DRENDO-1510 file (C-alpha; in Angstrom, 1 decimal, always signed):
<recs>
REC; n; res; u; v; w
REC; 1; MET; -10.6; +16.8; -13.0 .
REC; 2; SER; -9.7; +18.2; -9.6 .
REC; 3; LYS; -10.4; +21.8; -8.6 .
REC; 4; PHE; -7.2; +23.3; -7.2 .
REC; 5; GLU; -7.4; +25.0; -3.8 .
REC; 6; LYS; -6.4; +28.7; -4.0 .
REC; 7; LEU; -4.0; +30.1; -1.5 .
REC; 8; GLU; -3.5; +33.8; -1.0 .
REC; 9; VAL; +0.1; +34.4; +0.1 .
REC; 10; ASP; +2.3; +37.3; +1.0 .
REC; 11; ILE; +6.0; +37.8; +0.2 .
REC; 12; ARG; +8.0; +37.7; +3.4 .
REC; 13; LYS; +10.4; +40.7; +3.7 .
REC; 14; GLU; +12.1; +39.2; +6.8 .
REC; 15; GLN; +13.9; +35.9; +6.8 .
REC; 16; GLY; +15.6; +33.7; +9.4 .
REC; 17; THR; +14.6; +31.7; +12.5 .
REC; 18; SER; +13.4; +34.7; +14.5 .
REC; 19; ALA; +11.4; +36.1; +11.6 .
REC; 20; ALA; +9.8; +32.7; +11.0 .
REC; 21; ARG; +8.8; +32.5; +14.7 .
REC; 22; ARG; +7.2; +35.9; +14.6 .
REC; 23; THR; +5.3; +34.8; +11.5 .
REC; 24; ARG; +3.8; +31.8; +13.3 .
REC; 25; LEU; +2.8; +34.0; +16.2 .
REC; 26; ARG; +0.5; +35.8; +13.8 .
REC; 27; ASP; -1.2; +32.5; +12.8 .
REC; 28; ARG; +0.6; +32.4; +9.5 .
REC; 29; VAL; +2.9; +29.7; +8.2 .
REC; 30; PRO; +6.3; +30.6; +6.6 .
REC; 31; ALA; +6.9; +29.0; +3.1 .
REC; 32; ILE; +9.2; +29.3; +0.2 .
REC; 33; LEU; +8.5; +29.1; -3.5 .
REC; 34; TYR; +11.2; +27.7; -5.8 .
REC; 35; HIS; +11.5; +28.8; -9.4 .
REC; 36; SER; +13.5; +26.9; -12.0 .
REC; 37; GLY; +16.6; +29.0; -12.7 .
REC; 38; LEU; +15.5; +31.9; -10.5 .
REC; 39; GLU; +16.0; +32.9; -6.9 .
REC; 40; ALA; +13.5; +31.4; -4.4 .
REC; 41; THR; +10.7; +33.6; -3.0 .
REC; 42; PRO; +10.0; +33.6; +0.7 .
REC; 43; LEU; +6.2; +33.5; +1.4 .
REC; 44; SER; +3.7; +33.3; +4.3 .
REC; 45; MET; +0.1; +32.2; +4.3 .
REC; 46; ASP; -2.9; +32.0; +6.6 .
REC; 47; LYS; -2.7; +28.8; +8.8 .
REC; 48; LYS; -6.4; +27.9; +8.6 .
REC; 49; SER; -6.4; +28.3; +4.8 .
REC; 50; LEU; -3.3; +26.1; +4.4 .
REC; 51; TYR; -4.7; +23.4; +6.7 .
REC; 52; LYS; -7.9; +23.3; +4.7 .
REC; 53; ALA; -5.9; +23.0; +1.5 .
REC; 54; LEU; -3.7; +20.2; +2.9 .
REC; 55; ARG; -6.8; +18.2; +4.0 .
REC; 56; THR; -7.8; +17.8; +0.4 .
REC; 57; GLY; -4.8; +15.6; -0.3 .
REC; 58; GLN; -3.9; +17.6; -3.4 .
REC; 59; MET; -0.3; +18.2; -4.4 .
REC; 60; ILE; -1.0; +21.1; -6.8 .
REC; 61; PHE; -2.3; +24.5; -5.6 .
REC; 62; GLU; -3.1; +27.8; -7.2 .
REC; 63; VAL; -1.4; +30.6; -5.3 .
REC; 64; LEU; -2.0; +34.3; -5.7 .
REC; 65; VAL; +1.2; +36.3; -5.4 .
REC; 66; ASP; +0.7; +40.0; -5.7 .
REC; 67; LYS; -2.7; +39.1; -7.3 .
REC; 68; LYS; -1.0; +37.1; -10.0 .
REC; 69; SER; -2.2; +33.5; -10.2 .
REC; 70; GLN; +0.3; +30.6; -10.7 .
REC; 71; PHE; +0.4; +26.8; -10.1 .
REC; 72; VAL; +2.7; +25.4; -7.5 .
REC; 73; LEU; +3.6; +21.8; -6.6 .
REC; 74; LEU; +3.8; +20.9; -2.9 .
REC; 75; LYS; +7.3; +19.6; -2.4 .
REC; 76; GLU; +7.7; +19.3; +1.4 .
REC; 77; VAL; +5.8; +20.0; +4.6 .
REC; 78; GLN; +7.7; +20.3; +7.9 .
REC; 79; TYR; +5.7; +19.4; +11.1 .
REC; 80; HIS; +6.4; +20.0; +14.7 .
REC; 81; PRO; +7.6; +16.6; +16.2 .
REC; 82; VAL; +5.2; +16.8; +19.2 .
REC; 83; THR; +2.2; +19.0; +18.2 .
REC; 84; ASP; +2.1; +18.1; +14.5 .
REC; 85; GLU; +1.7; +21.8; +13.8 .
REC; 86; VAL; +2.9; +22.8; +10.3 .
REC; 87; LEU; +6.2; +24.8; +10.7 .
REC; 88; HIS; +7.2; +25.4; +7.1 .
REC; 89; VAL; +6.1; +24.6; +3.5 .
REC; 90; ASP; +8.2; +24.2; +0.3 .
REC; 91; PHE; +6.5; +24.9; -3.1 .
REC; 92; GLN; +7.9; +24.4; -6.6 .
REC; 93; LYS; +6.5; +26.6; -9.3 .
REC; 94; VAL; +5.2; +24.7; -12.3 .
REC; 95; LYS; +4.0; +25.8; -15.8 .
REC; 96; GLU; +0.4; +25.3; -16.7 .
REC; 97; ASP; +1.3; +23.8; -20.1 .
REC; 98; GLU; +4.2; +21.7; -18.9 .
REC; 99; LYS; +3.9; +18.1; -17.8 .
REC; 100; ILE; +5.1; +17.2; -14.3 .
REC; 101; SER; +5.5; +13.9; -12.4 .
REC; 102; LEU; +3.7; +13.4; -9.1 .
REC; 103; GLU; +2.0; +10.7; -6.9 .
REC; 104; VAL; -1.7; +10.2; -7.0 .
REC; 105; ALA; -3.8; +8.1; -4.6 .
REC; 106; ILE; -5.5; +4.8; -5.7 .
REC; 107; ARG; -9.1; +3.8; -4.7 .
REC; 108; SER; -11.1; +0.7; -5.4 .
REC; 109; ALA; -14.5; +0.8; -7.2 .
REC; 110; GLY; -17.2; -1.8; -7.0 .
REC; 111; GLU; -17.5; -5.1; -5.1 .
REC; 112; SER; -15.5; -8.1; -6.4 .
REC; 113; GLN; -17.0; -11.5; -7.0 .
REC; 114; GLY; -14.4; -13.0; -4.6 .
REC; 115; VAL; -15.5; -10.7; -1.8 .
REC; 116; LYS; -19.1; -11.8; -2.3 .
REC; 117; LEU; -17.9; -15.4; -1.8 .
REC; 118; GLY; -16.2; -14.5; +1.5 .
REC; 119; GLY; -12.9; -13.3; +0.3 .
REC; 120; ILE; -11.0; -10.2; +1.5 .
REC; 121; LEU; -10.0; -7.3; -0.8 .
REC; 122; VAL; -6.4; -6.2; +0.0 .
REC; 123; GLN; -5.0; -3.0; -1.4 .
REC; 124; LEU; -1.3; -3.6; -2.0 .
REC; 125; LEU; -0.4; -0.2; -3.4 .
REC; 126; ASN; -1.8; +3.1; -2.1 .
REC; 127; SER; -0.5; +5.5; -4.9 .
REC; 128; VAL; +1.2; +5.5; -8.3 .
REC; 129; THR; +3.4; +8.1; -10.0 .
REC; 130; ILE; +1.9; +9.7; -13.1 .
REC; 131; LYS; +3.0; +12.5; -15.5 .
REC; 132; CYS; +0.6; +15.1; -16.9 .
REC; 133; LYS; -0.1; +18.8; -17.0 .
REC; 134; PRO; -1.2; +20.6; -13.8 .
REC; 135; SER; -4.7; +21.2; -15.2 .
REC; 136; GLU; -5.0; +17.4; -16.0 .
REC; 137; ILE; -4.1; +16.0; -12.6 .
REC; 138; PRO; -6.8; +13.7; -11.3 .
REC; 139; GLU; -7.7; +13.8; -7.6 .
REC; 140; PHE; -7.3; +10.0; -7.5 .
REC; 141; LEU; -7.3; +7.0; -9.7 .
REC; 142; GLU; -10.0; +4.3; -9.5 .
REC; 143; VAL; -9.4; +0.5; -9.9 .
REC; 144; ASP; -12.5; -1.5; -10.9 .
REC; 145; VAL; -12.5; -4.7; -8.8 .
REC; 146; THR; -15.9; -6.0; -9.8 .
REC; 147; ASP; -14.7; -8.9; -11.9 .
REC; 148; MET; -12.0; -10.1; -9.4 .
REC; 149; GLU; -12.4; -13.7; -8.4 .
REC; 150; MET; -10.9; -15.4; -5.3 .
REC; 151; ASN; -7.1; -15.5; -5.2 .
REC; 152; THR; -6.6; -13.0; -8.1 .
REC; 153; ASN; -4.7; -9.8; -8.5 .
REC; 154; LEU; -4.9; -6.5; -10.4 .
REC; 155; SER; -1.8; -4.7; -11.5 .
REC; 156; VAL; -0.9; -1.1; -12.4 .
REC; 157; LYS; -1.5; -2.0; -16.1 .
REC; 158; ASP; -5.2; -2.5; -15.2 .
REC; 159; ILE; -5.7; +1.1; -14.1 .
REC; 160; ILE; -7.6; +3.1; -16.7 .
REC; 161; LEU; -5.9; +6.5; -17.0 .
REC; 162; PRO; -7.7; +9.8; -18.0 .
REC; 163; LYS; -6.8; +11.3; -21.3 .
REC; 164; ASP; -3.3; +12.9; -21.6 .
REC; 165; VAL; -2.1; +11.2; -18.3 .
REC; 166; GLU; +1.0; +9.0; -18.5 .
REC; 167; MET; +1.8; +6.2; -16.0 .
REC; 168; ILE; +5.3; +6.2; -14.6 .
REC; 169; THR; +5.0; +3.4; -12.1 .
REC; 170; PRO; +6.0; -0.1; -13.6 .
REC; 171; GLU; +2.9; -1.8; -15.0 .
REC; 172; ASP; +3.6; -5.2; -13.5 .
REC; 173; ILE; +3.3; -4.1; -9.8 .
REC; 174; ALA; +0.3; -5.6; -8.1 .
REC; 175; VAL; -2.3; -3.1; -6.9 .
REC; 176; MET; -5.3; -5.1; -5.6 .
REC; 177; SER; -5.7; -8.7; -4.4 .
REC; 178; VAL; -8.6; -10.8; -3.3 .
REC; 179; GLN; -7.5; -13.4; -0.8 .
REC; 180; GLU; -9.1; -16.2; +1.2 .
REC; 181; PRO; -9.7; -15.4; +4.9 .
REC; 182; LYS; -6.8; -16.5; +7.1 .
REC; 183; GLU; -8.9; -18.6; +9.3 .
REC; 184; GLU; -10.0; -20.8; +6.4 .
REC; 185; GLN; -6.4; -21.1; +5.2 .
REC; 186; GLU; -5.3; -22.1; +8.7 .
REC; 187; GLU; -8.1; -24.7; +9.0 .
REC; 188; GLU; -7.1; -26.3; +5.6 .
REC; 189; VAL; -3.5; -26.5; +6.8 .
REC; 190; SER; -4.6; -28.1; +10.1 .
REC; 191; VAL; -6.8; -30.7; +8.3 .
REC; 192; GLU; -3.9; -31.6; +6.0 .
REC; 193; MET; -1.6; -32.0; +9.0 .
REC; 194; ASP; -4.2; -34.1; +10.8 .
REC; 195; GLU; -4.6; -36.3; +7.7 .
REC; 196; GLU; -0.8; -36.7; +7.3 .
REC; 197; GLY; -0.6; -37.6; +11.0 .
REC; 198; ALA; -3.3; -40.2; +10.7 .
REC; 199; GLU; -1.6; -41.8; +7.7 .
REC; 200; ASP; +1.7; -41.9; +9.6 .
REC; 201; SER; -0.1; -43.5; +12.5 .
REC; 202; GLU; -1.6; -46.2; +10.3 .
REC; 203; ASP; +1.8; -46.9; +8.7 .
REC; 204; SER; +3.3; -47.1; +12.2 .
REC; 205; SER; +0.6; -49.5; +13.3 .
REC; 206; ASP; +1.1; -51.8; +10.3 .
REC; 207; THR; +4.8; -51.9; +10.9 .
REC; 208; THR; +4.3; -52.7; +14.6 .
REC; 209; GLU; +1.9; -55.5; +13.8 .
REC; 210; GLY; +4.2; -56.9; +11.2 .
REC; 211; GLU; +7.1; -56.9; +13.6 .
REC; 212; GLU; +5.0; -58.6; +16.3 .
REC; 213; SER; +3.9; -61.3; +13.8 .
REC; 214; SER; +7.5; -61.9; +12.8 .
REC; 215; GLU; +8.6; -62.2; +16.4 .
REC; 216; LYS; +5.8; -64.8; +17.1 .
REC; 217; THR; +6.9; -66.9; +14.1 .
REC; 218; GLU; +10.5; -66.8; +15.2 .
REC; 219; ASP; +9.5; -67.8; +18.8 .
REC; 220; SER; +7.4; -70.8; +17.6 .
REC; 221; ALA; +10.1; -72.2; +15.3 .
REC; 222; PRO; +12.4; -73.6; +18.0 .
REC; 223; GLU; +9.5; -75.4; +19.7 .
REC; 224; SER; +8.7; -77.2; +16.5 .
REC; 225; ASP; +12.4; -78.3; +16.2 .
REC; 226; ASN; +12.4; -79.6; +19.8 .
REC; 227; LYS; +9.3; -81.7; +19.3 .
REC; 228; SER; +10.8; -83.2; +16.2 .
REC; 229; ASP; +14.0; -84.2; +18.0 .
REC; 230; GLY; +12.0; -85.9; +20.8 .
REC; 231; ASP; +10.0; -88.0; +18.3 .
REC; 232; ASN; +13.2; -89.1; +16.7 .
REC; 233; GLN; +14.6; -90.2; +20.0 .
</recs>
């Protein structure tokens, strides 16, 4: 199971655009923590610590508010449109013993038989939605592609889930595919077109020869009739 990054946060006493700007000038990032049925709590945290936590790709963090630990779900991150600097973060408080729904990344494991024969492994789905307790959230889910042959797919139903983790994404959605290289496919299409062209050419040649033969027969018929008339005279 994943180890949650810990974030030490402070409760912001000042709110508003100017207050948020002053917070950023102190290399801290303004945030807000939402509670179910309770008033939201404005927070701030160290920028470097937050960036380090975000790089893990996790969606759940352990925050320390007034030295009290609690789990929070990352709901939204607002970035500067030019510098990509984090401007604001929204968190949702979650209970340790309550299941939540969230997206988890998918990774392939192993080398497929189709790839060994020259095929290409294509990942069609990057993440799935699961439901579980915060303490049971996997860092990612693996899909074993070892037995995949050429031109085969694996679906969501083929993902092996950890204990107490429920899949929310529909099971019939394709996740991985082993496909033939495009060049080979294009060559096959080209060969088929060439063969069809050759057949059409042969058919056309036969038709032309038949027409020419027919024309010669028709041209020779009158000559025969003329000779016959002369003999009779």
